[in-house]
N, C-alpha and C positions, 0 to 999 in steps of 0.2 A: 248703422251700417252693421251688416251682418259678420260673424266670424267665421271667415272662409275657411278657416282652418277646420271646422266642422260643418258647415253647411253645404260645401261645393266640390265640384270635381277639381282638382287641382293636378294640372301636367306638370310631371319632372322631367326636363331634358338636358342629357351629361353626354359631354365625348370623352372625356377622361376618366382612368381612375380614381383620379382623385375627386374629381365630380360625382361619381357611381357613389363614391363613398360618403359625401355629404348628401347626394338623393337618397340614398337607404336611410339615413338618418332621419331625413325629415319623412320619409316613406313608413317608417317604423311609428314616426310618433302621432302621425294624422291619418285617419283613418280613409277620408278622399282622396288625398294624394296617392299617385302612382306613375314610375316611369313610364316615359311614353317612348317606344322604339319605333326604328323608320330604316329604310335601306340607306340614308343620309342622315347627319344632325339637321340639316336642312329640312327633309323630309319629316322627321321627330317633331322638328319644331312646329310646322306648320301642320300638321295632325293636332299637336296640343293645342296652339290655337284653334281650331276649327270643334275640338270636340270638348274644350275644357271653358270652366268659370274664371279659371288662373292658371298661369304660367309663372314657373321657378326655372330659370335658364342657368346650368352651372357651366356659361360659356362666355366670352368677351363681351363686352358690351356693345361695339362697333359691328359684330357676327350677327345681334340680335336685330338689330337696328338694320341692314343690309337685308335681312333674309325676310321679315316682317314688315316691313316700311311698305310694299305694295299691297299688302291685305290690311292696311288700315282702313275702320270704318268711321267710326265718330265714339268719344269716351264715354259715352251713355250704354254701348251695346258692346264694345272691343273686352276681350277680357284684358283683367289686370295680369301686369307682366313686372316681376322683379328678378333683376339677374344678379348672381354671385359668380365671384372671383374664383379663380383656382383654389387660393388656399382658404378659403372661406373669411377674407377677412370682411368684405362687405357686401350688403345687401342691399343693391339697388332698385328703386322704387323708379320704373320706368315708362310703367304705360299707367293708366285707370289710377292714376294717386289718388283722386276723389271718388269718383263715382264709380270707377270698380272696387277700391279697397285696397288698393298695391300699396296705399303709403302705409295700413294697418296690419298687409302681409309681410311687407317690408322687415318692417317692426318686432314681427311673431318667427319670421325667420331668423332674424339676427338672434333674437333671444334664444332661439333654440341651438343655433351653431355656432353663438358668442360671436357672430359677426356685429359690425356696425350699422345700422339702419343708415343709408343715404336716401334723404327726402327734399326734395328741388321745389316743390309746390309753396308758393308764399307764404301763403296762411300759417302752414304748418311748419316752416321754418322758422317763424318769429309766434307761433305757440298760439294762433286764432283758428276758431274751426272756420271751417268753408262753408258756406251757405248750403252747398250741394254736400254736405257729410251729417245735418243734423238728424237725417233719418226720413222728412217729411219731405213732398215736391214742391221745389221752388221755381219760378217764371218770372219772367220780365226781364230786367237789365239785370243778370246775377254778375256778369262780368264787370260790369262800370261801377256798382255797388260794392262788390268785395275790394275791387282799388281804393276806391273811397275810404272804405274801411281800414284798408292794410297803410293809407298815406294819412290817416289821423283826422281827415276830414269828420265835419258834423253830420251824421247819418242819423235820422230821427225813426226812433223804434214805435209801431202806431200796430198795436193788438188789440181786436176787439174782446180779450180776456186774458187772464195772467196762466201763460201756459209755461211748463218746467224747459225753460233753455237753455244750455250750456252757458257759462259764462261771455260776456261780449264786451270789448275793451270801452273807456268811457267816452269815447266820442260816438257810439253809438246809444242814446239815450232818448226817453220818451221825450215826444214837445211838451211845453206850456200846456197848450190846450189842445186836444185831437178834431174838435168839432162834429164830435158824434162817431170816433173809431176810424177805421180804415178807409172809409169813405172820405172823411173831412178833409178840406183843404188847408194844410198846415203852412202855405204861404212859403215865399222864399225862393221858392224852385229846387231846392236844394233835394241831399239825396234822402230815400224812404226806405226802407225794410216794413213790410207789410206783413202781419200776421191774422190771416183772415180767413172763412171759408166762402166768404162771400166776391161775386163778380165784381171788380174795381178796376177803372180805366188805368195802363199803363203808359210809361213814358222811358226814355231811357236813362231815367235819374232812380226810378222804383223795381224793387224786387221784389216777391209777394212769396213769401212761407204761406203751405197748406197744411195748416194743422187738421188731424183727423180726429172731426167733430162732429160729422154727420152721419146717418144711421137711415138707411131706406129701407121701411118695411115694404115686405111685397107679399100679396096675395093674388092667387092666380089658379084659374078652370085648370084640370087634367088635359095635358098636351098644349099648353101655350107656347106659342112660338118663340126663341129667344129672343126677336128681331120686333114682336111687338110690346115684350117686357121693357127691351131697351131704347126703344121710343119713347115709350112713357114716361120711363126715369128719366131720359135727358131733358123732356119738355118739360117735367114736373120743375126739375131744377131750373132751368133757364127761366124759367117764369116766376120763381119763386128770387132768381139774381144769384142762387148758390153753385158755386164750381164743383164739379165732380170729385177733381183732386183729393177733396177732403174727403170723402167716403172713406169710413171706419170699415163698413163691411153691411151687406145687404143682411135682411135678418124675415125669417118667417115662420109658419107654425112646422113641427116637425114632421106630419104630413105632406110637406112638400119638401124635402131635404133631397127627395131623389128627381123633383120636377125637372127636365133637361133645359128646359127653357128659361128657370130662374138660374140656377148653376151653370149655364154657360154667359149668361150674364156677367157673374159675378168673376166668372176665369175673364172674359174679356176686360174686366177693368180692374183685375188684378187684387182686387177683396175678398175676404173670405166669406161665405154665406153661414149663416148661425141661425139655429133654427130652436123654439121654443116646443114645450107640449102645449095642451091647449088648456088644459089647467092653469099654468102662470099666465099664458096671455089674459084669459077669460078674468083674471084677479086684477085687471089693469083698467083704471078708469080712462074712456075715452068718448070723444065727441060726438062720435057717429057710431054706436054700435048697431048692428042689425041682427034682426031675431034670424034671418032666412042663413045668414052666417052661421049663427048659431048652431041649426038644425042641419048645416052641410057637415062642419069641423069640430064641433063643441065647444066655441068660442065665438062671442057675437063681435068681434074684432081680428083680423089676422093683421093686417099691414098698419095700422095705426098702434096696437099695443104690441107688437115685432119693433116697431120704430123707436117706441119710449122703452121699452127693454134693451134695447140696442145688443151689444158682445158679454156685458158685464151684468145684465139683470136688475141694475141699478135706475128703473125708471125715475125715481123720485129726482133722480140730477140731468133730468132729461126736458126740453120743452118741445113740444110740438110744433113744427112751423108749418108745414104743410099736411093740411087732414088729406082722407083718403078720396084718391083719383083714379078714375076707373076707366076701362077702353072695354071689348067687349070680352076679353081673355084675362085682363089684367087689372091689378088695383097698386098703386103706390101710394106710400106717406113718409113723409120726411121729419125727422127727429135731431135736434142739437143736443149735444151730451156735453155737461161742463168738463173741464180740465182736470185734472187729478194731478196732483204734486207727486212727484216723485222723492223719496228718501232710500238713499242708497246707505249700507251699513257696512262699512269697510274693514276689514282686518290687517293692518301693515304690516304685518309679521313681526318678528323680534327686534329689526331694528335695522340690519343691513339691508342695503338698498336691493341689493340682489339676491334677496329671501322676498322680497314683495313681488307679488303676482301681476302680472301684463293688466289682468283684468282689474285691480284696485287703484291703477295708474291711470286705466282708460275710465274709471269711472267718477276718478279726481278730478280729470279733463274735463268730463260731462258737468262737472255741477256746478251751479253757480252762486250757491254758499257752502262753506266747509265748514263745520264744527266739531271741537274735538279739543281735547287737553294741550298745552301750549306746548308742552314739549315734544308732544306727538308730531303736530303741524308743522315743528322745525323740522323734524326729520322729511317732509314733503312739498314744503312751499317751493321748490325749483320743479315742481310738476304741474302746480296750478297754472292756469290759462289767464290771461291779462283783466282784469277786472273781476274778478274772483273775490267772493265778499269772504272774509275769514272772522269766523264768529270764535274766539279762543278762551279758557278759563283756566284756572289753579285745579290741583289736587282737589277732591272732595268735592266736587261741584256735578258731578254724575248726573243728579236728578235734572239739576239746572240745565246741562248741556242737553240733555234728552229731551226736554221739553222745547228747547229754543230750537233744536235740529227738525221736533215735530212741527212745529208752529209755524215754519218756514218753509215746510212742505203742504202743509194744510193750506198755505195760501196760493199755494200753485206752483212754488219754483222747485227748480232743481238742487237737492241738498245732499251731501256727503256727512256722514257721521263717522267720524274715526275714530279706532281703537288700536290697540297694540295687540300683536298676536292675532290671534281671530276674534272678531267682535263679537260673536258669540260666546266665546269662553270666559269669563267674569270679566267682563267688557259692557259694551254698548247698548248691544242689540236688543237685551229683557230690558232694560229700564225704557228703551227708545220704543219696545213693540206693545209696551204696556201702557200706552200713550195714542198710539199709530191709529187712524180708525179708518172707515171704508173711503173717505176721501182719499186717499194716501196710496200710490202703488209703491210695494218695499222689495228692493233688491237686495241680496245677502252675498255678499262677496268675501268668501274664506281667505284665511290667511294662515302664516305658519305661526303654529302657538309655540310661546315661550315652552311648553314640556316637549312639544317635538324639536327645537331647537336644542335645547338643553340635553335630550337624549340623544342625540346626534354626535354632541361632544364626548357623552359621557360612554358611546359604547352600542347596545343594541338592550338598556334596561326594560324597554316596553316591550319586548319581543311576545309575552302573555297578557293575560287579561291586568288591567290597571284599573285603581280609580284614582281622581284626581279630587283633591280635598281643599277648600281655603281656610288655613286658620285665621282669619279677620275676623273678632266678631264683635264689631262694628255693627249689622245688621243681619247676625245671626247669632242667638243665645249660646255660650260655649258649652251649654249641656247639649244642644243639638250637634255642634260640631264634634265632641269627644264621642257621642255615639255612633257616629259615623264611620268615624275613624276607628271606634273599636268593630264595626264591622269590617272596615276594609281588614284591620287585623285577623279579625276571625276568619275572613274568608279567602287568607292567603294574598291577596291583589297588592301588586305592587303598586305602592302608592306616591302620587305627586303632590308636594304642598304648596301651593301658590300661599301669596300675603304672609309667609311663613314667620317672619323678623321684624318687628320695629322698636324703636327708641319709648314707644308707650307700650308695646307688647312684646314683653321679654320673655315671659314665660310659658306662651303656649307651645311652643314649637318644642321644649324638652317635656312639658306634659304628655304631648303627642305620640314623643318619641317613648316615653315609657311605655304608653299604650301598645305599641308594635313592638316593642321588646318583649313583653311577657310570652309573645306569641311567634316571635323571630329566632333566631340562633343567634347570639351575642354578635358573629362575625360576619352578619349580613352586612353586604355593602351596602352603602350611603352616599350618593352624589349630588354636591352642591356644586349649581352652576350660577355666578354673577356675571350680568349684562352680556348674554347670549350673544353671539354676531356683531355685539355694538362695541366700541372702545372701553377698555379696562377688563375685557371679559377675564372669566378666572375658573377653572375648574379645580374643584377639592375633591377628594376621595378618602372617604373613612369606613365606618362600621357603625352599628346602632350602640355599640357598647361605647366608642370612641369620638363620637361626633361632639365637636363643641359649638352648640348652640353662637358663640359669639363669632363665628367666622360667618352668619346668615344675616342676611338683615332684607330689605323689601324689595333690593333686585336682584334676589337669588330666587331661584327653585330649587326645591329637594328632593330628590329622586330616593325612596328608600325600598329597596328589593325587596322579592317577596324568599321564602324559603328556599329554593333553588336557585337564586340570582347568585354566579359569583363573578370572581374577579379574571379573567384570562387578558394575560399581557398587558396587564395595567386598565383595562375595559370592561366595563358595569355589562356582564351578559345574562340576560333573562332565555331561558332554553322556551322552546314551542310546545312542548310539552312531549319530546323527544327522550329517549333515554340518553344521559351522555356516555360518549363514549374516549377509552382512556387512548 
């Protein structure tokens, strides 16, 4: 589901001063949100309904229902509607909960206005993913299979390949024997959830998810009619028993990027058109090369080669299902591309739930497997969906966690690897990405770092250039660390020390402070923050000359000011380069 706050037109409708104030907060935060005016509030609401992808109404729920009821069409085309009360205490997902993204919008409005999201769709209420929220087309008995999942009835999950689906509850499970995949007869007449690009028989107990596995390569003569391209494409797919809802994209040669007949076909199908230079196409081994085509466009194959290259250029992970098939002016070939695992590297922030980003929570709900340090996982277990597989380990197992997460993703699963703060800052992103290869799609989710959380508690110590240095010499020789501390000191950087002191490493912090002291006035402020945003939070202020390293441990961040850092009303402040005013 796309993020409506950045991809869609959001209409804001308000009647009172308080409602307009709340609408102004939303409009200031979201670039595509705007206040919709009208002669009456009802006119404004109808205008927003007609002209926007989503509506946030700062009105009474009953009034919104009465005004919009005559306009309702279907949940796949109507805009999402969220209603916010006068005091902004609740954000109610009124319409378009799943299909229109209304539930997500209510969550985001709630986070922005500190309002409680009210979501009543059954799957969301119990933490299960709706079949129509997975981002792929879904067909068949959607309501019946969804109800079976909710009621705990056995639902057989039959997939042609391992796709990165989110966590599904234990009653959704593969059968002992699928007898050949999604076409197989599993017996028993039970409920089935199929994941396939093939045309399969449907009944009142079967729903089908259409993964984006197919790429249609298209070649054409100049001026080819869109009707000819579309008719050939649909005929080829039908004869091969493949469903067009699984098309990931159309692909062709660069010289066809502006071919109206091909582009129009892609637009009607709702898929992108990807084009490749002739040199890339010519490098792909195909079963039916043509010297005539080579002479015309510089490659012996357009349709077959483009189908194999697909959207990402990884022809080695594709299988040609249908060789080139031609009409008078068009040529089509179809390839199936192997699933790619999904690895989300998620920063949880410093520990407080309200400093965890909505995107981090969404990725944790999106994952079927979550990997992390046991104490970090304990912070977020309430976010996981039922059926999430959790792989936890203790301190010192960073490399093993990274390898485990990558292995799960390489097997085609949706994986979240969590770390505290930002996963890319002294956390799990680096070791994981050392092992991740081209079989995996990697998503980075930034988080509030320990340094930022500490800086906010101390005042504004990071107001000018600053350097982060880890004092742990478990993986980095002390000589290297000392050289970096010296460079920060000589450059007059505000310096943030991570991993500053432990029982086994009790001298490094004193040594580092000594290096800084040679380049700083003795009264340079130093801040120590322990357990920032977590229970036991503590802030300690000292100077380079007076800091006792004994107050510091591995749960602490140490911030040493530069030569301009001052204490102002008990807060560390580093000026942005402006002259201090008396």
